[in-house]
C-alpha positions in Angstrom: -0.1 -0.2 0.0 2.8 2.4 0.8 5.9 3.0 -1.5 8.5 2.8 1.6 6.7 1.5 4.7 8.4 1.3 7.9 6.8 -1.6 9.5 5.7 -4.9 8.0 3.4 -7.4 9.9 3.5 -11.0 8.7 1.2 -13.6 10.3 2.3 -17.2 9.3 4.1 -16.2 5.9 5.6 -19.9 5.8 2.2 -21.5 5.3 2.1 -23.2 2.0 6.0 -22.2 0.6 8.5 -24.7 -0.4 11.9 -24.3 0.6 13.3 -22.1 -2.0 10.3 -19.8 -1.7 10.9 -19.6 2.0 14.7 -18.7 1.4 13.7 -16.1 -1.1 11.6 -14.5 1.6 14.2 -14.7 4.1 16.5 -12.7 1.9 14.0 -10.1 1.3 13.0 -9.5 4.7 17.0 -9.6 5.7 17.3 -6.5 3.1 14.0 -4.7 4.5 15.3 -1.6 6.4 11.9 -1.1 8.7 10.7 -3.1 11.3 9.0 -6.6 11.1 6.6 -8.1 13.2 6.7 -12.0 12.3 4.1 -14.9 13.5 5.2 -18.1 12.7 5.3 -21.8 13.7 8.2 -22.6 11.6 11.2 -22.6 14.0 14.3 -22.5 11.3 12.5 -19.3 9.5 12.2 -17.8 12.7 15.6 -18.3 14.1 17.3 -17.4 10.7 15.5 -14.1 10.9 14.7 -13.1 14.2 17.2 -11.9 17.3 14.2 -11.4 19.8 11.2 -13.7 20.2 8.2 -12.8 22.5 6.3 -16.0 23.3 3.2 -16.5 25.1 2.9 -19.8 26.9 0.5 -20.7 29.5 -0.9 -17.1 29.4 2.2 -15.6 30.3 4.4 -13.3 27.8 8.1 -14.2 27.7 11.0 -12.7 25.8 13.6 -14.5 24.7 16.9 -13.3 22.8 18.5 -15.3 20.0 21.9 -15.0 18.8 21.9 -14.5 14.9 25.1 -15.4 13.1 
């Protein structure tokens, strides 16, 4: 909608994508200069891209930091 968005929210963007499409999406996300809010149940994808995880477990929000190589 915008020519230059500063925040992108992705809710389960990995659904129905093959590995090649996942890699392409991950590359595009890493090149994006703004903020990303990502909701996914695909650990490989999340761990590759996110250095901070907010996880809701048992009705409680937990923040976890993740090192990205």
